[in-house]
NUTIMAR-57242 format. One record per residue (C-alpha): residue number from 1; z, x, y. Coordinates in steps of 0.1 Angstrom, whole numbers, plus 5000, padded with zeros to 4 digits. Layout:
BEGIN
+--------+------+------+------+
: kolmar :   zz :   xx :   yy :
+--------+------+------+------+
:    NUM :    Z :    X :    Y :
...
+--------+------+------+------+
END
This chain:
BEGIN
+--------+------+------+------+
: kolmar :   zz :   xx :   yy :
+--------+------+------+------+
:      1 : 3471 : 3047 : 5613 :
:      2 : 3503 : 3041 : 5596 :
:      3 : 3527 : 3067 : 5609 :
:      4 : 3558 : 3049 : 5595 :
:      5 : 3542 : 3060 : 5561 :
:      6 : 3540 : 3099 : 5569 :
:      7 : 3574 : 3094 : 5586 :
:      8 : 3589 : 3077 : 5551 :
:      9 : 3574 : 3106 : 5530 :
:     10 : 3590 : 3138 : 5547 :
:     11 : 3622 : 3122 : 5560 :
:     12 : 3641 : 3098 : 5535 :
:     13 : 3657 : 3068 : 5548 :
:     14 : 3697 : 3073 : 5550 :
:     15 : 3692 : 3108 : 5556 :
:     16 : 3709 : 3121 : 5588 :
:     17 : 3679 : 3142 : 5599 :
:     18 : 3656 : 3110 : 5595 :
:     19 : 3680 : 3097 : 5620 :
:     20 : 3677 : 3121 : 5643 :
:     21 : 3642 : 3122 : 5641 :
:     22 : 3635 : 3086 : 5647 :
:     23 : 3658 : 3083 : 5677 :
:     24 : 3640 : 3117 : 5694 :
:     25 : 3608 : 3105 : 5686 :
:     26 : 3613 : 3069 : 5693 :
:     27 : 3627 : 3078 : 5728 :
:     28 : 3594 : 3104 : 5736 :
:     29 : 3571 : 3071 : 5723 :
:     30 : 3587 : 3052 : 5746 :
:     31 : 3585 : 3069 : 5776 :
:     32 : 3550 : 3079 : 5765 :
:     33 : 3540 : 3045 : 5766 :
:     34 : 3559 : 3035 : 5798 :
:     35 : 3539 : 3065 : 5818 :
:     36 : 3509 : 3053 : 5802 :
:     37 : 3514 : 3019 : 5814 :
:     38 : 3522 : 3029 : 5848 :
:     39 : 3500 : 3059 : 5859 :
:     40 : 3471 : 3032 : 5839 :
:     41 : 3460 : 3063 : 5821 :
:     42 : 3436 : 3040 : 5796 :
:     43 : 3448 : 3058 : 5769 :
:     44 : 3452 : 3036 : 5736 :
:     45 : 3487 : 3026 : 5729 :
:     46 : 3484 : 3028 : 5691 :
:     47 : 3473 : 3065 : 5697 :
:     48 : 3504 : 3071 : 5720 :
:     49 : 3530 : 3056 : 5701 :
:     50 : 3515 : 3074 : 5664 :
:     51 : 3510 : 3109 : 5684 :
:     52 : 3544 : 3108 : 5697 :
:     53 : 3560 : 3094 : 5667 :
:     54 : 3543 : 3123 : 5649 :
:     55 : 3551 : 3152 : 5669 :
:     56 : 3578 : 3166 : 5657 :
:     57 : 3571 : 3161 : 5620 :
:     58 : 3573 : 3196 : 5611 :
:     59 : 3605 : 3199 : 5623 :
:     60 : 3624 : 3198 : 5584 :
:     61 : 3605 : 3230 : 5574 :
:     62 : 3627 : 3250 : 5598 :
:     63 : 3664 : 3266 : 5599 :
:     64 : 3675 : 3243 : 5627 :
:     65 : 3710 : 3231 : 5611 :
:     66 : 3726 : 3218 : 5643 :
:     67 : 3698 : 3192 : 5638 :
:     68 : 3702 : 3191 : 5601 :
:     69 : 3669 : 3209 : 5592 :
:     70 : 3675 : 3231 : 5564 :
:     71 : 3639 : 3248 : 5559 :
:     72 : 3635 : 3286 : 5561 :
:     73 : 3610 : 3285 : 5591 :
:     74 : 3621 : 3295 : 5627 :
:     75 : 3619 : 3263 : 5648 :
:     76 : 3592 : 3277 : 5673 :
:     77 : 3568 : 3270 : 5648 :
:     78 : 3577 : 3235 : 5642 :
:     79 : 3545 : 3223 : 5662 :
:     80 : 3522 : 3247 : 5642 :
:     81 : 3539 : 3237 : 5606 :
:     82 : 3535 : 3200 : 5615 :
:     83 : 3498 : 3201 : 5624 :
:     84 : 3491 : 3218 : 5594 :
:     85 : 3511 : 3190 : 5575 :
:     86 : 3491 : 3162 : 5592 :
:     87 : 3459 : 3177 : 5587 :
:     88 : 3469 : 3181 : 5553 :
:     89 : 3479 : 3141 : 5553 :
:     90 : 3443 : 3136 : 5568 :
:     91 : 3456 : 3125 : 5601 :
:     92 : 3434 : 3128 : 5629 :
:     93 : 3429 : 3156 : 5648 :
:     94 : 3437 : 3145 : 5678 :
:     95 : 3471 : 3138 : 5666 :
:     96 : 3475 : 3169 : 5649 :
:     97 : 3469 : 3185 : 5678 :
:     98 : 3497 : 3171 : 5698 :
:     99 : 3520 : 3183 : 5672 :
:    100 : 3504 : 3218 : 5677 :
:    101 : 3505 : 3220 : 5711 :
:    102 : 3537 : 3204 : 5729 :
:    103 : 3563 : 3230 : 5725 :
:    104 : 3578 : 3239 : 5755 :
:    105 : 3550 : 3231 : 5783 :
:    106 : 3522 : 3246 : 5762 :
:    107 : 3520 : 3282 : 5746 :
:    108 : 3497 : 3307 : 5758 :
:    109 : 3488 : 3334 : 5736 :
:    110 : 3502 : 3358 : 5759 :
:    111 : 3533 : 3338 : 5757 :
:    112 : 3536 : 3344 : 5724 :
:    113 : 3529 : 3379 : 5723 :
:    114 : 3551 : 3387 : 5755 :
:    115 : 3577 : 3373 : 5740 :
:    116 : 3574 : 3378 : 5699 :
:    117 : 3574 : 3345 : 5692 :
:    118 : 3570 : 3343 : 5653 :
:    119 : 3535 : 3318 : 5653 :
:    120 : 3501 : 3327 : 5646 :
:    121 : 3486 : 3341 : 5674 :
:    122 : 3464 : 3315 : 5696 :
:    123 : 3465 : 3295 : 5725 :
:    124 : 3488 : 3261 : 5722 :
:    125 : 3480 : 3247 : 5755 :
:    126 : 3479 : 3209 : 5759 :
:    127 : 3444 : 3203 : 5769 :
:    128 : 3435 : 3163 : 5763 :
:    129 : 3451 : 3137 : 5782 :
:    130 : 3471 : 3125 : 5749 :
:    131 : 3480 : 3163 : 5742 :
:    132 : 3496 : 3163 : 5778 :
:    133 : 3515 : 3131 : 5780 :
:    134 : 3534 : 3137 : 5750 :
:    135 : 3543 : 3170 : 5757 :
:    136 : 3557 : 3159 : 5790 :
:    137 : 3575 : 3129 : 5776 :
:    138 : 3592 : 3152 : 5749 :
:    139 : 3610 : 3175 : 5777 :
:    140 : 3634 : 3148 : 5786 :
:    141 : 3650 : 3142 : 5753 :
:    142 : 3666 : 3166 : 5730 :
:    143 : 3674 : 3163 : 5694 :
:    144 : 3709 : 3175 : 5697 :
:    145 : 3738 : 3165 : 5723 :
:    146 : 3740 : 3131 : 5732 :
:    147 : 3704 : 3125 : 5728 :
:    148 : 3704 : 3106 : 5762 :
:    149 : 3673 : 3109 : 5788 :
:    150 : 3678 : 3147 : 5806 :
:    151 : 3672 : 3144 : 5845 :
:    152 : 3643 : 3162 : 5860 :
:    153 : 3666 : 3189 : 5871 :
:    154 : 3679 : 3196 : 5839 :
:    155 : 3643 : 3196 : 5826 :
:    156 : 3631 : 3222 : 5848 :
:    157 : 3659 : 3245 : 5843 :
:    158 : 3649 : 3249 : 5805 :
:    159 : 3614 : 3255 : 5813 :
:    160 : 3626 : 3280 : 5841 :
:    161 : 3644 : 3296 : 5814 :
:    162 : 3612 : 3304 : 5800 :
:    163 : 3595 : 3326 : 5828 :
:    164 : 3576 : 3311 : 5859 :
:    165 : 3544 : 3304 : 5843 :
:    166 : 3562 : 3278 : 5819 :
:    167 : 3580 : 3266 : 5852 :
:    168 : 3551 : 3263 : 5868 :
:    169 : 3528 : 3243 : 5838 :
:    170 : 3556 : 3216 : 5838 :
:    171 : 3555 : 3215 : 5870 :
:    172 : 3519 : 3205 : 5868 :
:    173 : 3521 : 3183 : 5840 :
:    174 : 3555 : 3165 : 5863 :
:    175 : 3528 : 3160 : 5893 :
:    176 : 3501 : 3145 : 5867 :
:    177 : 3526 : 3119 : 5848 :
:    178 : 3557 : 3111 : 5871 :
:    179 : 3564 : 3075 : 5867 :
:    180 : 3593 : 3070 : 5888 :
+--------+------+------+------+
END
């Protein structure tokens, strides 16, 4: 699959958003590929790279001016929006599901209801190895600020803000994928 063709379609060359998008997704892809190799997960490198490079494809549709996104949707919806976009483009379901399920440490139907999140009711928990890997790698890089790799302590603090269930889900991912 030519993930770059899809990125090029929605993120025009020379735009500040494309620069942010490409840097962030490349960082996530590199970490996911490293973990896949070090932990000998057995995932196809091409699938890991494509999933990581497309996991945030829906951000342009959101209103997140701090990262050059001038859409109308709430940022929390970028995973669901991206998955729909990828499905519409004919991308494999395994890749679309990564986009749909990478937000936070996954989102349960209870999380959505309890927090009044503006996304369709449902369960958006990363289930497959590929979904869990990209979800985990994504937590270490932001699309704002200096964009350097976050420390484990900083990631943990970020996850803890969403409650003990989210923090526990991240810890489970960390136990599975900690490559260092």
